[in-house]
Steps between C-alpha positions, in 0.01 A plus 500: 500500500150602607227476231306816421163321517352195665522172314164355392452146374400477133245224574334325791720245674400137453293352780488119523186326612513282809449181293830561320683574823395177671776248568283213380175314571418425861490131605119507515489611135706195402245251634343410161840445337634307800188282510541410133870434557417273796258296289754463216771407749279237665428333165863503392625376836244219512616345173864514610433365850303207362813382319712526814235376742383215276136550591236633260272579796700811595298821499654848525291809574591864559380709793416872458806728526558669834729762653732467798852591613805277486490461878139381487577252223801364690274421795276290271771292329637206699861507629584240233377557145638501146552876462641645177572861408430555130554783255298604197572727205787728412422724801571213739161503668544256789232289665470198727371146444450265795391133498390323819763264642239226534448494123875467437537216751194321360649521151831362623326208673312419181819526291657228718206265457287611796136598505574872525481550876702770676649439847279610788783709644666706222881516503684819592655513151436331167706185430699478175226296331254780575739764365507314168121495493488872585728572204256313277204690645688826458550430129129425467405823680727710276352342188138535607542863612658585164204331329242677716669839452551432128867587560695438182867408466752293692550620856189721505432352845809411707554328833738715707549300821308267731496400865292275724475785750317813392684691773837400353387576146383850608351587160356839607495738794244420769301816422491433123135507374423185303232366271454128569350222288448157658429184300330205670609154380261214580554128450190299576435484873856595598568823684531786248834677473586845373722690259534867594615783273580841650567810288616835641239762414735678257589176322132405477420836340778448246409140418121521502416869455532479122317170449189670366691665213472329160776253436735525207367368172559129471551449874362178646168588666501176702131458426575139406819303569728438204535138380853482642401627846427281798298291550436436129855499368588156640175319413587204269288467184488207259594606146427254217674499162283320243736338248235299315128563467343231283153367431425129461169332430357292779541184294878557488519578870312184590744291298827636641758227575854501648757549225261677266648813337307823465645757258502846658634840402640729769376855449761767437324729748433327834233655724570537874189494713395535865163332538305599190684831444787529248776718644771463230622322188844352443711282275634158605876454524769348719709637788747300711376172346145579603200608298439873540249755377619843386234765551413675177187685611361587845152632575 
């Protein structure tokens, strides 16, 4: 059926601005967010590496982010390295982490009582002892990335697969544009080694393009580490429970003799102190044939 008159739109069709039509921020626009992420990652990785390395002199610093292709990155990474393909978030944004083989072999040597020296000629493949160390490093990398990204929940960052050869791992196509962050790890006068993170441009836009938005109310701002976080969580502190606090004149103190009895009264509320600061009060009792203090008030 042919209409008797031409159809005319009731209102002007919507026209979207170019900003709304963009696929996401360009890699160059992510530089501030990536730089902040690199600094957070360096701090988190340093505290974890110190526990594995056993040397407080370790220093980790982040280089400015840069762009390259997968083929260019493959030419920079040695034929043998601890390469792991990781995934982040519900959208399975994949990225690469690579640790120099020399660092792994130095860690293995130190674990077996050596001074932490890698062989002059690297092996063609990692021995089993090195694979065990790589698994430990991989766990550390997953944990520190989750901390630096403020990724909440179990499995927010996941290790997909790993290989000593980047060619065999084949994480991305050779032409894939990447955003690369490199961390330098220095130990005194030893040769520095590197940890490299490579994000496809689309994954980088997804992970870091929204970092400037306000976080949800109550979210950890990471301005200061929580008491349970490394490196503070494992620091031992001496806690004193004062059962008796009595005053004696100097004349009585000067006349104390073995066998002399001093009548004392144990307070019902026992203060617990660290240094000169009271952190809690408790009542004295018994548990498993040992004296125990049940906390009744914490400050």
